[in-house]
N, C-alpha and C positions, 0 to 999 in steps of 0.2 A: 504494499500499500504506499502511494507517495505522501511527503508530507500536504499537498495539495487535497489528496481523498482524505487524510484523516482531518483535516480544516474541514473539509465538505462536511463531513462524515458529526461531527464534533459539535457544528453549526445548525446540522440537522437535530439533534438533541435536546440544545439550548431552545429551538423554539417551540419543541413539544413538550418540556421541561415549563418554558414558560408559558405555553397556553395550558399547560394545567395547574399552575399557581394562581393562574388568572381567573382561569372555572368555578362557577357557581358549587359545582360539586365539592370540591376541594375548599372550597369558604364553607362550604358546610359542614364539612369534615373537620375542619377544622375545629370548628364553636364547640362540638362535642365535649360534655364537660370531662369524661374517662379518658381524650387522646391527649397527649404530650402539650403542652398549651406553647412548646416552641417549633412546633411543625412549622408554621410560617418563616422561623425562622431559618430552621435547617435548609429547609426548598431553598431560601432566599438564598445561603450560602453557598448551594450547592452552584446555582446558575454563577453565582461572582466568582468564583473557583473554575468553573468550566469558563468563565470568559478571561480568568487569568490564562490556563490553557493557551487557551485557542488565540488570546495576544501571542504566546511565546512560540503556536506549528507557526503563524501569522509571519511572524519574522524568521522563520527556517524558508517558506515558501517566497518570501520577497528573497532572500538570499539564491536560490536556487537561479530565482527569474534574473536577477544579473549576473549570475554567473552563467548560465543558459545567452543572456543576450552579449554577451560575453566573448 
C-alpha cells in the first residue's frame, strides 16, 4: 500500500467516524446514564489523533510527489 493509499484510507475512516460523532443515534447513546460520560470525549480524541496521523502521512505523500517530480 502506498502512502497515498494509506492517506486515502485514513481519510475515509475519518469521514465515517465524524459522521458517527455527529449522528443523532450517537448523541442518544451518549446521553444514556449507564454509559461512560466520557464517550464523546474519547471519540473526539480518536478524531484528533487520526487527524494527527493523517498530517504525518500527508508529509510522506508530499515528499514522494516532490521526489517523483525531480
